[in-house]
Every structure is written in structure tokens, then in C-alpha cells.
Short mmCIF file of the C-alpha atoms (twelve columns), coordinates in Angstrom:
data_MODEL
# 
_entry.id   MODEL 
# 
loop_
_atom_site.group_PDB 
_atom_site.id 
_atom_site.type_symbol 
_atom_site.label_atom_id 
_atom_site.label_alt_id 
_atom_site.label_comp_id 
_atom_site.label_asym_id 
_atom_site.label_seq_id 
_atom_site.Cartn_x 
_atom_site.Cartn_y 
_atom_site.Cartn_z 
_atom_site.pdbx_PDB_model_num 
ATOM 1   C CA . UNK A 1   13.068  -15.518 8.367   1 
ATOM 2   C CA . UNK A 2   14.833  -18.009 6.074   1 
ATOM 3   C CA . UNK A 3   11.630  -18.701 4.140   1 
ATOM 4   C CA . UNK A 4   11.543  -19.198 0.393   1 
ATOM 5   C CA . UNK A 5   9.065   -17.444 -1.886  1 
ATOM 6   C CA . UNK A 6   6.645   -19.619 -3.839  1 
ATOM 7   C CA . UNK A 7   5.533   -17.632 -6.897  1 
ATOM 8   C CA . UNK A 8   3.468   -20.544 -8.211  1 
ATOM 9   C CA . UNK A 9   1.256   -20.635 -5.131  1 
ATOM 10  C CA . UNK A 10  -2.431  -20.114 -5.885  1 
ATOM 11  C CA . UNK A 11  -2.858  -17.673 -2.996  1 
ATOM 12  C CA . UNK A 12  -1.911  -14.221 -4.269  1 
ATOM 13  C CA . UNK A 13  -1.407  -10.777 -2.766  1 
ATOM 14  C CA . UNK A 14  -2.742  -7.676  -4.528  1 
ATOM 15  C CA . UNK A 15  -1.233  -4.354  -3.506  1 
ATOM 16  C CA . UNK A 16  -2.144  -0.708  -4.028  1 
ATOM 17  C CA . UNK A 17  0.653   1.703   -3.113  1 
ATOM 18  C CA . UNK A 18  0.288   5.272   -1.856  1 
ATOM 19  C CA . UNK A 19  2.637   7.895   -0.440  1 
ATOM 20  C CA . UNK A 20  2.114   10.137  2.569   1 
ATOM 21  C CA . UNK A 21  3.767   12.994  0.660   1 
ATOM 22  C CA . UNK A 22  1.367   14.262  -1.981  1 
ATOM 23  C CA . UNK A 23  3.603   16.893  -3.627  1 
ATOM 24  C CA . UNK A 24  6.975   15.177  -3.708  1 
ATOM 25  C CA . UNK A 25  9.637   15.895  -6.320  1 
ATOM 26  C CA . UNK A 26  11.175  12.419  -6.057  1 
ATOM 27  C CA . UNK A 27  7.799   10.783  -6.698  1 
ATOM 28  C CA . UNK A 28  7.185   13.004  -9.727  1 
ATOM 29  C CA . UNK A 29  10.632  12.167  -11.084 1 
ATOM 30  C CA . UNK A 30  10.353  8.418   -10.489 1 
ATOM 31  C CA . UNK A 31  6.722   7.715   -11.383 1 
ATOM 32  C CA . UNK A 32  5.282   10.793  -13.097 1 
ATOM 33  C CA . UNK A 33  6.940   10.655  -16.502 1 
ATOM 34  C CA . UNK A 34  4.472   10.951  -19.374 1 
ATOM 35  C CA . UNK A 35  6.078   10.284  -22.782 1 
ATOM 36  C CA . UNK A 36  9.466   10.158  -21.005 1 
ATOM 37  C CA . UNK A 37  9.134   13.788  -19.867 1 
ATOM 38  C CA . UNK A 38  10.345  14.000  -16.268 1 
ATOM 39  C CA . UNK A 39  7.771   15.332  -13.792 1 
ATOM 40  C CA . UNK A 40  4.950   15.494  -16.332 1 
ATOM 41  C CA . UNK A 41  2.468   13.260  -14.480 1 
ATOM 42  C CA . UNK A 42  0.004   13.972  -11.673 1 
ATOM 43  C CA . UNK A 43  -0.317  13.166  -7.974  1 
ATOM 44  C CA . UNK A 44  -3.829  12.263  -6.812  1 
ATOM 45  C CA . UNK A 45  -4.710  12.941  -3.178  1 
ATOM 46  C CA . UNK A 46  -7.552  10.837  -1.723  1 
ATOM 47  C CA . UNK A 47  -9.694  11.621  1.293   1 
ATOM 48  C CA . UNK A 48  -9.861  9.204   4.210   1 
ATOM 49  C CA . UNK A 49  -13.219 7.740   3.164   1 
ATOM 50  C CA . UNK A 50  -11.408 5.985   0.324   1 
ATOM 51  C CA . UNK A 51  -10.041 3.530   2.898   1 
ATOM 52  C CA . UNK A 52  -11.711 1.195   5.378   1 
ATOM 53  C CA . UNK A 53  -10.905 0.308   8.977   1 
ATOM 54  C CA . UNK A 54  -11.645 -3.423  9.105   1 
ATOM 55  C CA . UNK A 55  -8.223  -5.086  8.919   1 
ATOM 56  C CA . UNK A 56  -9.764  -8.541  8.535   1 
ATOM 57  C CA . UNK A 57  -11.026 -7.580  5.100   1 
ATOM 58  C CA . UNK A 58  -7.430  -7.622  3.862   1 
ATOM 59  C CA . UNK A 59  -7.644  -11.422 3.641   1 
ATOM 60  C CA . UNK A 60  -10.461 -13.200 1.815   1 
ATOM 61  C CA . UNK A 61  -10.468 -16.192 4.099   1 
ATOM 62  C CA . UNK A 62  -13.649 -17.753 2.731   1 
ATOM 63  C CA . UNK A 63  -12.340 -18.478 -0.732  1 
ATOM 64  C CA . UNK A 64  -8.858  -19.356 0.563   1 
ATOM 65  C CA . UNK A 65  -10.408 -21.937 2.886   1 
ATOM 66  C CA . UNK A 66  -12.422 -23.507 0.081   1 
ATOM 67  C CA . UNK A 67  -9.346  -23.869 -2.154  1 
ATOM 68  C CA . UNK A 68  -6.462  -24.121 0.320   1 
ATOM 69  C CA . UNK A 69  -3.756  -26.712 -0.076  1 
ATOM 70  C CA . UNK A 70  -4.627  -30.009 1.619   1 
ATOM 71  C CA . UNK A 71  -7.337  -28.127 3.525   1 
ATOM 72  C CA . UNK A 72  -4.694  -26.335 5.625   1 
ATOM 73  C CA . UNK A 73  -5.333  -22.615 5.682   1 
ATOM 74  C CA . UNK A 74  -2.701  -20.401 7.372   1 
ATOM 75  C CA . UNK A 75  -5.278  -17.615 7.689   1 
ATOM 76  C CA . UNK A 76  -8.081  -19.759 9.127   1 
ATOM 77  C CA . UNK A 77  -8.503  -17.634 12.259  1 
ATOM 78  C CA . UNK A 78  -10.050 -14.883 10.120  1 
ATOM 79  C CA . UNK A 79  -13.617 -15.817 9.241   1 
ATOM 80  C CA . UNK A 80  -14.806 -13.047 6.942   1 
ATOM 81  C CA . UNK A 81  -17.422 -13.396 4.234   1 
ATOM 82  C CA . UNK A 82  -16.875 -11.493 0.997   1 
ATOM 83  C CA . UNK A 83  -19.337 -10.799 -1.734  1 
ATOM 84  C CA . UNK A 84  -18.036 -11.602 -5.198  1 
ATOM 85  C CA . UNK A 85  -19.282 -8.560  -7.035  1 
ATOM 86  C CA . UNK A 86  -16.111 -7.389  -8.770  1 
ATOM 87  C CA . UNK A 87  -15.938 -4.441  -6.383  1 
ATOM 88  C CA . UNK A 88  -14.164 -4.764  -3.053  1 
ATOM 89  C CA . UNK A 89  -15.287 -3.364  0.258   1 
ATOM 90  C CA . UNK A 90  -13.150 -0.432  1.479   1 
ATOM 91  C CA . UNK A 91  -9.780  -1.803  2.578   1 
ATOM 92  C CA . UNK A 92  -7.568  -0.469  5.374   1 
ATOM 93  C CA . UNK A 93  -4.324  1.355   4.703   1 
ATOM 94  C CA . UNK A 94  -1.106  0.120   6.334   1 
ATOM 95  C CA . UNK A 95  2.173   1.928   6.858   1 
ATOM 96  C CA . UNK A 96  5.162   0.229   5.276   1 
ATOM 97  C CA . UNK A 97  8.029   -0.747  7.544   1 
ATOM 98  C CA . UNK A 98  11.482  0.153   6.224   1 
ATOM 99  C CA . UNK A 99  14.116  -2.370  7.228   1 
ATOM 100 C CA . UNK A 100 17.829  -2.835  6.551   1 
ATOM 101 C CA . UNK A 101 18.684  -6.518  7.156   1 
ATOM 102 C CA . UNK A 102 22.418  -5.726  7.344   1 
ATOM 103 C CA . UNK A 103 22.202  -3.170  10.156  1 
ATOM 104 C CA . UNK A 104 18.817  -3.915  11.746  1 
ATOM 105 C CA . UNK A 105 17.622  -0.340  11.098  1 
ATOM 106 C CA . UNK A 106 13.822  0.078   11.118  1 
ATOM 107 C CA . UNK A 107 11.509  3.023   10.476  1 
ATOM 108 C CA . UNK A 108 7.817   3.530   9.802   1 
ATOM 109 C CA . UNK A 109 6.471   5.327   6.747   1 
ATOM 110 C CA . UNK A 110 5.157   8.783   7.653   1 
ATOM 111 C CA . UNK A 111 4.772   12.311  6.359   1 
ATOM 112 C CA . UNK A 112 7.920   14.381  6.063   1 
ATOM 113 C CA . UNK A 113 8.320   17.768  7.672   1 
ATOM 114 C CA . UNK A 114 8.333   19.655  4.373   1 
ATOM 115 C CA . UNK A 115 4.799   18.428  3.637   1 
ATOM 116 C CA . UNK A 116 3.613   20.306  6.731   1 
ATOM 117 C CA . UNK A 117 5.229   23.516  5.510   1 
ATOM 118 C CA . UNK A 118 3.650   23.083  2.075   1 
ATOM 119 C CA . UNK A 119 0.223   22.478  3.604   1 
ATOM 120 C CA . UNK A 120 0.218   25.371  6.069   1 
ATOM 121 C CA . UNK A 121 2.499   27.926  4.341   1 
ATOM 122 C CA . UNK A 122 -0.350  30.424  3.820   1 
ATOM 123 C CA . UNK A 123 -2.064  29.794  7.136   1 
ATOM 124 C CA . UNK A 124 0.526   29.501  9.912   1 
ATOM 125 C CA . UNK A 125 3.897   30.835  11.029  1 
ATOM 126 C CA . UNK A 126 6.980   28.591  10.809  1 
ATOM 127 C CA . UNK A 127 6.883   28.231  14.603  1 
ATOM 128 C CA . UNK A 128 3.263   27.054  14.485  1 
ATOM 129 C CA . UNK A 129 4.085   24.608  11.687  1 
ATOM 130 C CA . UNK A 130 6.989   23.220  13.713  1 
ATOM 131 C CA . UNK A 131 4.566   22.703  16.578  1 
ATOM 132 C CA . UNK A 132 2.140   20.828  14.277  1 
ATOM 133 C CA . UNK A 133 5.015   18.613  13.134  1 
ATOM 134 C CA . UNK A 134 6.136   17.879  16.709  1 
ATOM 135 C CA . UNK A 135 2.601   16.863  17.691  1 
ATOM 136 C CA . UNK A 136 2.348   14.622  14.646  1 
ATOM 137 C CA . UNK A 137 5.622   12.827  15.464  1 
ATOM 138 C CA . UNK A 138 4.563   12.349  19.089  1 
ATOM 139 C CA . UNK A 139 1.214   10.880  18.007  1 
ATOM 140 C CA . UNK A 140 2.944   8.122   16.026  1 
ATOM 141 C CA . UNK A 141 4.706   6.548   19.037  1 
ATOM 142 C CA . UNK A 142 7.209   5.259   16.492  1 
ATOM 143 C CA . UNK A 143 9.867   4.123   18.978  1 
ATOM 144 C CA . UNK A 144 7.364   2.028   20.943  1 
ATOM 145 C CA . UNK A 145 5.949   0.526   17.758  1 
ATOM 146 C CA . UNK A 146 9.403   -0.333  16.390  1 
ATOM 147 C CA . UNK A 147 10.326  -2.047  19.660  1 
ATOM 148 C CA . UNK A 148 7.089   -4.040  19.548  1 
ATOM 149 C CA . UNK A 149 7.701   -5.002  15.911  1 
ATOM 150 C CA . UNK A 150 11.242  -6.182  16.705  1 
ATOM 151 C CA . UNK A 151 9.962   -8.353  19.551  1 
ATOM 152 C CA . UNK A 152 7.163   -9.860  17.479  1 
ATOM 153 C CA . UNK A 153 9.364   -10.546 14.461  1 
ATOM 154 C CA . UNK A 154 11.843  -12.329 16.710  1 
ATOM 155 C CA . UNK A 155 9.046   -14.451 18.187  1 
ATOM 156 C CA . UNK A 156 7.757   -15.287 14.699  1 
ATOM 157 C CA . UNK A 157 11.273  -16.243 13.584  1 
ATOM 158 C CA . UNK A 158 11.706  -18.544 16.597  1 
ATOM 159 C CA . UNK A 159 8.301   -20.125 15.982  1 
ATOM 160 C CA . UNK A 160 9.111   -20.756 12.319  1 
ATOM 161 C CA . UNK A 161 12.404  -22.424 13.273  1 
ATOM 162 C CA . UNK A 162 10.564  -24.555 15.824  1 
ATOM 163 C CA . UNK A 163 7.928   -25.626 13.301  1 
ATOM 164 C CA . UNK A 164 10.513  -26.274 10.585  1 
ATOM 165 C CA . UNK A 165 12.483  -28.571 12.880  1 
ATOM 166 C CA . UNK A 166 9.484   -30.434 14.296  1 
ATOM 167 C CA . UNK A 167 9.829   -34.118 13.222  1 
ATOM 168 C CA . UNK A 168 6.076   -34.596 12.904  1 
ATOM 169 C CA . UNK A 169 5.537   -31.453 10.837  1 
ATOM 170 C CA . UNK A 170 8.447   -32.314 8.558   1 
ATOM 171 C CA . UNK A 171 6.223   -35.053 7.159   1 
ATOM 172 C CA . UNK A 172 4.059   -32.359 5.547   1 
ATOM 173 C CA . UNK A 173 5.466   -32.094 2.037   1 
ATOM 174 C CA . UNK A 174 4.459   -28.467 1.536   1 
ATOM 175 C CA . UNK A 175 5.368   -27.182 5.013   1 
ATOM 176 C CA . UNK A 176 7.762   -24.567 3.626   1 
ATOM 177 C CA . UNK A 177 5.038   -23.312 1.311   1 
ATOM 178 C CA . UNK A 178 2.533   -23.027 4.160   1 
ATOM 179 C CA . UNK A 179 5.006   -21.126 6.336   1 
ATOM 180 C CA . UNK A 180 5.633   -18.748 3.454   1 
ATOM 181 C CA . UNK A 181 1.886   -18.100 3.194   1 
ATOM 182 C CA . UNK A 182 1.597   -17.519 6.942   1 
ATOM 183 C CA . UNK A 183 3.978   -14.555 6.793   1 
ATOM 184 C CA . UNK A 184 2.633   -13.216 3.490   1 
ATOM 185 C CA . UNK A 185 0.816   -10.235 5.101   1 
ATOM 186 C CA . UNK A 186 4.095   -9.223  6.774   1 
ATOM 187 C CA . UNK A 187 6.111   -9.509  3.587   1 
ATOM 188 C CA . UNK A 188 3.603   -7.263  1.797   1 
ATOM 189 C CA . UNK A 189 4.412   -4.410  4.174   1 
ATOM 190 C CA . UNK A 190 8.187   -4.541  4.604   1 
ATOM 191 C CA . UNK A 191 10.472  -2.640  2.226   1 
ATOM 192 C CA . UNK A 192 14.215  -2.113  2.185   1 
ATOM 193 C CA . UNK A 193 15.347  1.001   4.065   1 
ATOM 194 C CA . UNK A 194 16.841  2.369   0.837   1 
ATOM 195 C CA . UNK A 195 13.287  3.291   -0.218  1 
ATOM 196 C CA . UNK A 196 12.411  5.158   2.988   1 
ATOM 197 C CA . UNK A 197 12.096  8.557   1.299   1 
ATOM 198 C CA . UNK A 198 9.029   7.252   -0.591  1 
ATOM 199 C CA . UNK A 199 7.069   7.102   2.713   1 
ATOM 200 C CA . UNK A 200 4.823   4.418   1.288   1 
ATOM 201 C CA . UNK A 201 1.612   2.982   2.677   1 
ATOM 202 C CA . UNK A 202 -0.345  0.138   1.121   1 
ATOM 203 C CA . UNK A 203 -3.713  -1.500  0.829   1 
ATOM 204 C CA . UNK A 204 -3.352  -5.279  0.612   1 
ATOM 205 C CA . UNK A 205 -5.820  -7.915  -0.493  1 
ATOM 206 C CA . UNK A 206 -4.815  -11.580 -0.118  1 
ATOM 207 C CA . UNK A 207 -6.978  -14.123 -1.878  1 
ATOM 208 C CA . UNK A 208 -7.080  -17.291 -3.956  1 
ATOM 209 C CA . UNK A 209 -6.520  -17.078 -7.692  1 
ATOM 210 C CA . UNK A 210 -10.110 -18.294 -8.206  1 
ATOM 211 C CA . UNK A 211 -11.574 -15.177 -6.532  1 
ATOM 212 C CA . UNK A 212 -14.328 -13.675 -8.713  1 
ATOM 213 C CA . UNK A 213 -13.082 -10.201 -7.771  1 
ATOM 214 C CA . UNK A 214 -9.963  -10.759 -9.869  1 
ATOM 215 C CA . UNK A 215 -10.372 -9.206  -13.294 1 
ATOM 216 C CA . UNK A 216 -9.421  -11.618 -16.044 1 
ATOM 217 C CA . UNK A 217 -7.402  -10.257 -18.971 1 
ATOM 218 C CA . UNK A 218 -9.195  -10.153 -22.295 1 
ATOM 219 C CA . UNK A 219 -6.040  -10.797 -24.264 1 
ATOM 220 C CA . UNK A 220 -4.046  -13.595 -22.659 1 
ATOM 221 C CA . UNK A 221 -1.248  -13.255 -25.237 1 
ATOM 222 C CA . UNK A 222 -0.246  -9.819  -23.958 1 
ATOM 223 C CA . UNK A 223 -1.397  -10.149 -20.327 1 
ATOM 224 C CA . UNK A 224 1.365   -9.686  -17.743 1 
ATOM 225 C CA . UNK A 225 -0.672  -9.000  -14.624 1 
ATOM 226 C CA . UNK A 226 -4.019  -9.456  -12.897 1 
ATOM 227 C CA . UNK A 227 -5.886  -6.881  -10.834 1 
ATOM 228 C CA . UNK A 228 -9.009  -6.396  -8.735  1 
ATOM 229 C CA . UNK A 229 -11.462 -3.509  -9.047  1 
ATOM 230 C CA . UNK A 230 -11.600 -1.497  -5.850  1 
ATOM 231 C CA . UNK A 231 -14.238 1.237   -6.004  1 
ATOM 232 C CA . UNK A 232 -15.296 4.333   -7.960  1 
ATOM 233 C CA . UNK A 233 -12.092 6.285   -7.506  1 
ATOM 234 C CA . UNK A 234 -13.280 9.735   -8.559  1 
ATOM 235 C CA . UNK A 235 -15.761 9.994   -5.699  1 
ATOM 236 C CA . UNK A 236 -12.888 10.105  -3.193  1 
ATOM 237 C CA . UNK A 237 -10.431 12.515  -4.813  1 
ATOM 238 C CA . UNK A 238 -9.571  15.647  -2.815  1 
ATOM 239 C CA . UNK A 239 -6.898  17.323  -4.921  1 
ATOM 240 C CA . UNK A 240 -4.806  16.625  -7.989  1 
ATOM 241 C CA . UNK A 241 -1.269  17.980  -8.085  1 
ATOM 242 C CA . UNK A 242 0.036   18.586  -11.586 1 
ATOM 243 C CA . UNK A 243 3.693   17.717  -12.072 1 
ATOM 244 C CA . UNK A 244 6.217   20.515  -12.728 1 
ATOM 245 C CA . UNK A 245 6.162   19.670  -16.447 1 
ATOM 246 C CA . UNK A 246 2.576   18.467  -16.776 1 
ATOM 247 C CA . UNK A 247 1.372   19.127  -20.318 1 
ATOM 248 C CA . UNK A 248 -1.141  21.934  -20.759 1 
ATOM 249 C CA . UNK A 249 -3.541  19.682  -22.676 1 
ATOM 250 C CA . UNK A 250 -3.643  17.285  -19.736 1 
ATOM 251 C CA . UNK A 251 -4.534  20.106  -17.350 1 
ATOM 252 C CA . UNK A 252 -7.293  21.303  -19.706 1 
ATOM 253 C CA . UNK A 253 -8.602  17.751  -20.084 1 
ATOM 254 C CA . UNK A 254 -8.808  17.342  -16.302 1 
ATOM 255 C CA . UNK A 255 -10.551 20.705  -15.883 1 
ATOM 256 C CA . UNK A 256 -13.089 19.805  -18.553 1 
ATOM 257 C CA . UNK A 257 -13.636 16.296  -17.177 1 
ATOM 258 C CA . UNK A 258 -14.420 17.390  -13.623 1 
ATOM 259 C CA . UNK A 259 -16.503 20.409  -14.656 1 
ATOM 260 C CA . UNK A 260 -18.802 18.136  -16.657 1 
ATOM 261 C CA . UNK A 261 -19.212 15.870  -13.619 1 
ATOM 262 C CA . UNK A 262 -20.833 18.737  -11.679 1 
ATOM 263 C CA . UNK A 263 -19.570 17.379  -8.378  1 
ATOM 264 C CA . UNK A 264 -20.875 18.836  -5.119  1 
ATOM 265 C CA . UNK A 265 -17.311 19.327  -3.928  1 
ATOM 266 C CA . UNK A 266 -14.824 20.745  -6.390  1 
ATOM 267 C CA . UNK A 267 -11.571 18.907  -7.058  1 
ATOM 268 C CA . UNK A 268 -8.673  21.344  -6.914  1 
ATOM 269 C CA . UNK A 269 -5.997  21.180  -9.601  1 
ATOM 270 C CA . UNK A 270 -2.751  22.450  -8.079  1 
ATOM 271 C CA . UNK A 271 0.395   23.044  -10.129 1 
ATOM 272 C CA . UNK A 272 3.464   21.715  -8.335  1 
ATOM 273 C CA . UNK A 273 6.212   24.286  -7.906  1 
ATOM 274 C CA . UNK A 274 8.876   21.692  -7.156  1 
ATOM 275 C CA . UNK A 275 12.080  22.552  -9.069  1 
ATOM 276 C CA . UNK A 276 13.458  19.833  -11.325 1 
ATOM 277 C CA . UNK A 277 16.964  21.300  -11.085 1 
# 
């Protein structure tokens, strides 16, 4: 889109990343390394109630409007009121779009076929699992969505070029910064096609740096990031997959922790059988 990033802008995006594939060797190898032991971490599977459906909650327009640069708010069409209680409302989950700018290749994040076999291996025949997979792929309408995305991105690109070359708008000193903010939600959800095997989906929360939901670091000398509290995570856990080399003491700790909680619905601890070699 030929737009520069502006890291010093006071409007920030907060992201929480998830994968559609809950028992994935690559994920364990890349992100599940406790004490530098490959595949020793855990994969936490959440139920759908962990996420919301209201897409307008992804942008805290109220606080952005009250602090926006020169009173120009690129998100002003979204009038949503948030409560500043250091605990966000449930946020929607978005599929990442995988894009190769050199070739134009695009794909949507989705479950892989192996995940269906892992889920139904003790319940269905391979033929029945293949049928489940085929129905899942059909339900995504990926080709139609990709075509729509291409068209809309092209329209956005043309509009940005038109605005950038408008003599009247060029008088706005921070026009480039405002255009960058306008496409911020898009940039939060596009990843290079090289990462497609991660099948990532994200919650996004775009807000002003003055948002009370942002947790301030206690030690500013060692602080390297900010975050927002989302919700009580444990209430929404379905299963926990233990990495191929998860330490025994970690498994025992998890068993003890959840037994003491006396939850109505038990959280299953499942040892991953993915081979590291």
C-alpha cells in the first residue's frame, strides 16, 4: 500500500495469537521450549465462549476519539463505549491472511487435515474423516473470500493513492500517519505466506495509549512491553496438550492445580505423541 509505519503513534494495537491446530509439532518446536528443551511446553485449547462476536469491540473508538491527533479519528464510524475496568469484553477472533507480495499468493488460516484425523481417530473411519474435512473446506468458501479480499485491497490501495495525491489533503502535515492508522486493522491480520503452516488466528484490540485497560509496568527500567488483561482464562480451557518432552513435574503441577479448583467440567491433560525426530 506504500504506507510507512509510525511506531511512535499513540494509537496502539494489542494482539493475542492462536493456532487452529492444537496438537502441532511445529508449534511445540517453535514456541514450546521450556529451559531450552524442545517440545517441553504445553498447548492450551480454549472453547468458543472465550471469544466474542462483536467485531466493533476490536477498536476502542471512544478513547481514540478523545485523544486523536488534531481531532481526526480514522475509526470514527465505530461508536462503541468501553468500560475501563482493566478487563476487556470478549473479543472476536479473526483468521490471518497469508500473503506473498512477490507472487500475489493468498490463503486463509484454517485447520489442517491431520487435525481432523487426530480428533476423530477413535471415533470414525478414514473415509468418514475425509468427508468431515471436505465439508469443512466447503464451508469456508475460501476462493470467494480471497477474490473479495483482492478486490477490496485494490480499492483501498487506489483510494490511498487518491488521498495522498489530493492537493487539499496534502496540506495536512500528518496525512501519512492518519492513512497508516486507517489500515491498522488490516495490517494486524496479514502475515507473510512463509508462515502459513502456523494457521494463525488473532484477537486484536486497537486503542489509545491512555486506555485504562492497559496494564502499566511496575518496573519501568526492565519493561519492554505493555499488555491488557482479557478475562479469567482458566474458565474457558477445554484441554491442555502436553508437549512430547513436557517435564513430569509440570504435568503433576497441572493435575494438582486443576483438581484443587474442583471445576464442574474437567480439563483433560493429553500427552502429545508427535515425534520430534
